[in-house]
N, C-alpha and C positions, 0 to 999 in steps of 0.2 A: 615304623614310620617309612613312608615312601620317599625315595630320592626325588628332588625337584626335577621337573621335565627340562631337558637341555634346551629345547626350543623356547620354552618360557623364559629361561635365564638369558638367552640371547636377545629375546624381545625386550626384557627389562634393561639389559646393558645398552641396547640400541637407544632406548628412550633416555637413559641417563646421559649418554653422549650427546644426544640432541639437546636436552635441557641445559647441559653445561655449555654447549656451543652458544645457544641463544642468550643465556645469562652473561656470557663473556662479551658478546656483541653489544648487548644492552649496556653493560658496565662500561665498555669502551666509549660509547656515545655519551653516557651520563658523565664520565670523567672529563671528556672534551667540553661539555657544557659547563661543568663546574669550573674548569680552568678559565673559561671566558668571563665568568662572574667574579673572579677574584680581582680585587682592586690593584691597579698598577701604581707606579711612583706618584702619579698626580692625584691619586685618590679615587679615580674613576676606572671602572672595568671596561673591557672591550665592548660589552653589550651597552653600557652607559653611553659610550662614545657613538656607537651605531645609532642608538635612539636619538641622541643629540643631533647628529647630522641629518637623520631622516626628518625630524621635526623642524629643524632650522631651515631646511631646503624645501619643505613641503609646498610653499607658495610658488616656487620656481618651476615646478613640473608642469609642462604642457601636455595636452592629450597625445601629441605625437611622441613625446619622450616616454610617456607611460606605456604607450603601445609598443614602442621600440624595446623598452625594458622587458615587456611580456615576451617579445620575440627572442630576446637574448637568453631568457631563462627556460625556453622550451626544451633544451636537451637535458635539463635537470629532472631526475625522476619525480613524479607527482608528489610522493610522500615528503620530499625535501624541498619542493619548489618554493613554498612560502618563506621558509627560513633563508634559502639562498637569495630569493628576491629581496628580502629585507637587508641582508648583508651587502648585496650588490648596490641596492638603492642608497645605502649609507655611504658607500665608497664613491658613488656617482655624485651624491650630494656634497661630499667633502671636496671633490674635484671642482664642482660648479661653484661652491662658495669661495674656494681658494682662487679661482679665476676672476672673481669679481663681476661676472656677467649676470644680467638680470634673470635669465632663463637657463634651464637645463637643455643643452643641445645634444645632437647625436654624437658629436665629438666627445663631449663629457661622458656620455653613456658608454662609448667604446673604450675610452681610457679607464673609466671606473670599473668596467667589466673585466678588463685585463688585469687591473690592479687587485681586484677582489678574487680572482681565480687563483687557486693554488698552482704552483709550478708544475706539479705532477700532471695537471690537466691541460697544459698548454697545447699539446698536440691536438687534443679533441677541440679545444677552443679555436685554434687556427683553422681546423677542418670545417667547423661550424660556420665561422666567419666567411670562409671561401665559398661554401655551399650557398650562403645567403647573399653572396656578392657584396660583402661589406669590406671596404678597403681598410686594412689595419696597418698598412705600411708606415704611416707616420708615427705609429706607436710601437714599432719593432724594438726600440730601445728599452721599453718596459718589459718585453719578453726576454731580453738578454740580461736582466739584472740577476 
């Protein structure tokens, strides 16, 4: 019997590493999604609450607010944009409902956008808001939590 070609073995090891990497990344995102679906103390999951706020505030969204939301989610990679948009819209809806106002305003959008953004992304968020000349100074207390 012939010894396996060393180049072929390196090729196989390379693809094994690539496959393990991709399965790990996929598993990480699946685990995060699984954690969002688990019910909390009140019996509803994070996704249930997001859907509730989106549906409850649907009638409050103006065309300007929808367009502004589209602007806010521009920096999110295309593959994740719909999911991010839903999460941010839910947070904006919650802010608007809590304020008691009849419509979603730009202020609600900015506040909800900041609240829905993970802390690790605050530098990118502030840079994006500055580039688009959006005043976030009234909401700096949300960035310092």
